[in-house]
C-alpha positions in Angstrom: 15.7 -7.0 -11.8 15.8 -3.5 -13.3 17.7 -0.9 -11.4 14.6 1.1 -10.5 12.9 -2.0 -9.1 16.0 -2.6 -7.0 15.7 0.9 -5.5 12.1 0.3 -4.6 12.9 -3.2 -3.1 15.8 -1.6 -1.2 13.5 1.1 0.2 11.2 -1.4 1.8 14.1 -3.5 3.0 15.1 -0.5 5.1 11.5 0.5 6.0 10.9 1.0 9.8 7.7 -1.0 9.7 8.6 -4.7 9.0 7.6 -8.2 10.0 10.4 -8.3 12.6 9.5 -4.9 14.1 5.8 -6.0 14.4 6.7 -9.2 16.1 9.1 -7.4 18.5 6.3 -5.0 19.5 4.0 -8.0 20.1 6.6 -9.7 22.2 7.2 -6.5 24.2 3.5 -6.3 24.9 2.4 -9.9 25.1 5.7 -11.6 26.1 5.1 -14.4 23.5 4.5 -15.0 19.8 2.3 -18.1 19.8 -1.5 -18.2 19.4 -1.9 -14.8 17.8 -5.3 -13.7 16.4 -5.8 -11.2 13.6 -6.8 -8.4 15.9 -3.4 -8.6 17.6 -1.8 -7.4 14.3 -4.2 -4.7 13.3 -2.6 -1.9 15.5 0.8 -2.6 13.8 0.3 -4.0 10.3 -1.7 -1.2 8.6 1.2 0.5 6.7 -0.9 3.1 4.9 -2.7 6.4 5.7 -5.9 6.3 7.7 -5.6 2.9 9.3 -8.5 0.5 9.4 -11.0 3.2 8.5 -9.3 3.7 5.2 -9.6 0.0 4.5 -13.3 0.1 5.4 -13.7 3.0 2.9 -12.1 1.0 0.1 -14.2 -2.1 1.0 -17.3 0.1 0.7 -16.2 1.6 -2.6 -15.3 -1.8 -4.1 -18.4 -3.6 -2.7 -16.3 -6.1 -0.8 -18.2 -8.6 1.2 -18.6 -12.3 2.1 -17.0 -14.4 -0.6 -15.6 -11.5 -2.6 -12.4 -12.4 -4.6 -10.0 -9.5 -4.1 -6.5 -8.8 -5.5 -4.4 -6.4 -3.5 -1.8 -4.8 -5.7 1.5 -3.9 -3.9 0.2 -5.5 -0.8 3.2 -5.1 1.5 2.9 -6.9 4.7 -0.8 -7.8 3.9 -2.4 -6.0 6.8 -5.4 -4.7 4.8 -5.8 -8.1 3.2 -6.0 -9.9 6.5 -8.5 -7.3 7.8 -10.7 -7.7 4.7 -10.7 -11.4 5.0 -11.3 -11.3 8.8 -14.0 -8.6 8.9 -15.7 -9.0 5.5 -15.2 -12.6 4.6 -13.3 -11.8 1.5 -10.7 -14.1 -0.1 -7.6 -12.0 -1.0 -4.7 -12.6 -3.3 -1.8 -10.3 -2.4 0.7 -9.3 -5.1 4.0 -8.0 -3.7 7.3 -7.4 -5.4 9.6 -7.2 -2.4 10.7 -10.7 -1.5 11.3 -9.9 2.2 7.9 -8.2 2.5 6.2 -11.1 0.7 7.7 -13.6 3.0 7.0 -11.4 6.0 3.3 -11.1 4.9 3.1 -14.9 4.5 4.6 -15.5 7.9 2.3 -13.0 9.7 -0.7 -14.5 7.9 0.2 -18.0 9.0 0.7 -16.9 12.6 -2.9 -15.7 12.7 -4.3 -18.8 10.9 -5.5 -16.9 7.8 -3.4 -18.6 5.1 -6.5 -20.2 3.5 -8.2 -16.8 3.1 -5.1 -14.7 2.2 -2.7 -15.9 -0.4 0.7 -14.1 -0.8 2.2 -14.1 -4.3 5.6 -12.5 -4.9 5.2 -10.7 -8.3 5.0 -7.6 -10.3 1.6 -5.8 -10.5 2.2 -5.0 -14.2 2.2 -8.7 -15.1 0.5 -10.8 -12.4 0.0 -14.6 -12.6 -3.8 -14.1 -12.1 -6.2 -15.4 -14.7 -8.5 -13.1 -16.8 -11.9 -12.2 -15.4 -11.4 -13.8 -12.0 -11.5 -11.0 -9.4 -14.5 -9.1 -8.0 -12.3 -6.3 -6.8 -8.8 -4.9 -7.0 -7.4 -2.6 -4.3 -4.2 -0.7 -3.7 -3.1 1.8 -1.1 -0.4 4.4 -1.5 1.7 2.0 -3.5 1.3 2.8 -7.2 3.7 5.7 -6.8 6.4 3.0 -6.6 5.4 1.5 -10.0 7.1 3.0 -13.1 4.5 1.9 -15.6 1.2 2.8 -13.8 -0.8 2.4 -17.0 0.3 -1.3 -17.2 -0.7 -1.9 -13.6 -4.1 -0.4 -14.2 -4.5 -2.4 -17.4 -3.6 -5.5 -15.4 -6.3 -4.7 -12.9 -8.8 -4.4 -15.7 -7.7 -7.7 -17.2 -8.1 -9.7 -14.0 -11.5 -8.1 -13.0 -14.8 -9.7 -13.8 -17.3 -7.6 -15.8 -18.7 -5.2 -13.3 -15.8 -5.6 -10.9 -14.3 -2.6 -9.2 -10.9 -1.1 -8.8 -10.5 1.1 -5.7 -7.2 2.6 -4.8 -5.5 5.5 -3.1 -2.2 7.2 -4.2 -0.2 10.3 -4.0 -1.3 13.1 -6.3 0.4 16.2 -7.8 -1.6 19.4 -7.5 1.3 21.3 -9.0 4.2 19.8 -10.8 7.2 19.0 -8.7 10.5 20.7 -9.7 13.5 18.5 -10.5 15.0 18.8 -7.0 11.8 17.7 -5.3 11.2 14.9 -7.8 14.7 13.6 -7.1 14.2 13.9 -3.4 11.0 11.9 -3.6 12.7 9.2 -5.7 15.7 8.9 -3.5 13.9 9.1 -0.2 10.5 7.3 -0.7 11.1 5.6 -4.0 8.4 7.6 -5.8 8.9 6.6 -9.5 6.3 9.1 -10.7 3.4 11.0 -9.1 0.3 11.5 -11.1 -2.4 14.2 -11.2 -6.1 13.6 -10.9 -6.5 14.2 -14.6 -3.6 11.9 -15.6 -5.0 9.1 -13.5 -8.5 9.7 -15.0 -7.0 9.5 -18.5 -5.1 6.2 -17.8 -8.2 4.6 -16.3 -10.3 5.4 -19.3 -7.6 4.4 -21.7 -7.4 0.9 -20.3 -11.2 0.5 -20.4 -12.5 1.5 -17.0 -15.6 3.6 -16.3 -14.7 6.1 -13.5 -17.2 5.9 -10.6 -15.7 8.5 -8.3 -12.6 10.3 -7.2 -12.0 12.0 -3.9 -9.3 14.5 -2.8 -7.8 13.3 0.5 -5.2 16.0 0.8 -6.6 17.8 3.8 -6.9 14.6 5.9 -3.6 13.2 4.7 -1.9 16.5 5.8 -2.9 15.8 9.4 -2.1 12.1 9.2 1.3 12.8 7.6 2.5 14.9 10.5 1.4 12.2 13.0 3.0 9.5 10.8 6.3 11.3 10.6 6.4 11.7 14.4 5.6 7.9 14.6 8.5 7.1 12.2 10.9 9.2 14.2 9.8 7.4 17.4 10.0 4.0 15.6 13.5 4.8 14.4 14.8 4.9 18.0 12.9 1.7 18.8 14.0 -0.2 15.7 17.6 0.7 16.2 17.4 -0.7 19.7 15.7 -3.8 18.4 18.2 -4.3 15.6 15.5 -4.2 12.9 15.5 -1.9 9.8 15.0 1.8 10.7 15.1 3.7 7.4 18.0 5.8 6.3 18.8 9.5 6.4 17.5 10.1 2.9 14.1 8.7 4.0 13.7 11.1 6.9 14.9 14.1 5.0 12.5 13.3 2.2 9.6 12.7 4.6 10.2 16.1 6.2 10.0 17.6 2.7 6.9 15.6 1.9 5.1 17.1 4.9 6.0 20.6 3.6 4.8 19.8 0.1 1.5 18.5 1.3 1.0 21.5 3.6 1.6 23.7 0.6 -0.9 21.7 -1.5 1.8 20.9 -4.1 1.3 17.2 -3.3 -1.8 15.4 -1.8 -3.7 12.2 -1.9 -6.6 10.9 -3.9 -9.0 7.9 -3.8 -10.2 6.5 -7.1 -13.0 4.1 -7.8 -13.6 2.6 -11.3 -15.6 -0.2 -12.8 -14.9 -2.7 -15.6 
């Protein structure tokens, strides 16, 4: 595995939200792990900004409904995938590079009886095992920042989509270029390989053959969410240390504090993109 991929995998190995942390929270609240239903996981397994409402927004943008074939790129613990299958009746294939996160996603999915609707594939989103022209939608949430070759990931999304299929994703955006110190901090702390601008994403999407449907600046709402999320991570850190599950490292928390400041200064922000094949 390339050194950069090792750093991204290592980042999520140390992340405070994990399969073990979710199960420990459920045990603390329910006193048992058996007979879980999907709704039991939803308060804990949505490791992205905006929670279930953000997944609903992507589902609307990508026209996801009953029987829709969806690929989730960089799917993590597969919380959004389970939600899309449960609420919308979609069939979701999750592509996730981190072996621990992929196995955790598969385990959580089995525990709620959704392994026929949600398939977990450990793989690289720049070269997936999916066949050409098989997906109605591809989604991704705040994950492409971890991918070095974003153009290859977007081209892969285009390849696997059927004609008329949609790509809907959210990711971090540069409003102003980061200096070298902040770029290094974002890499070391949150494994951000590169952060794109709205224009650079537009160019890549068009280059690989997409027609851009819409893009939305999410910076204002992410700024509020980010402060709440950082407070949650700090609280989780104490809990996960007590539980003996991964809690993040010092670099993560320092970088996250800097991330909050960069978003508040509108140097960084968030965007949602929708494009069609």
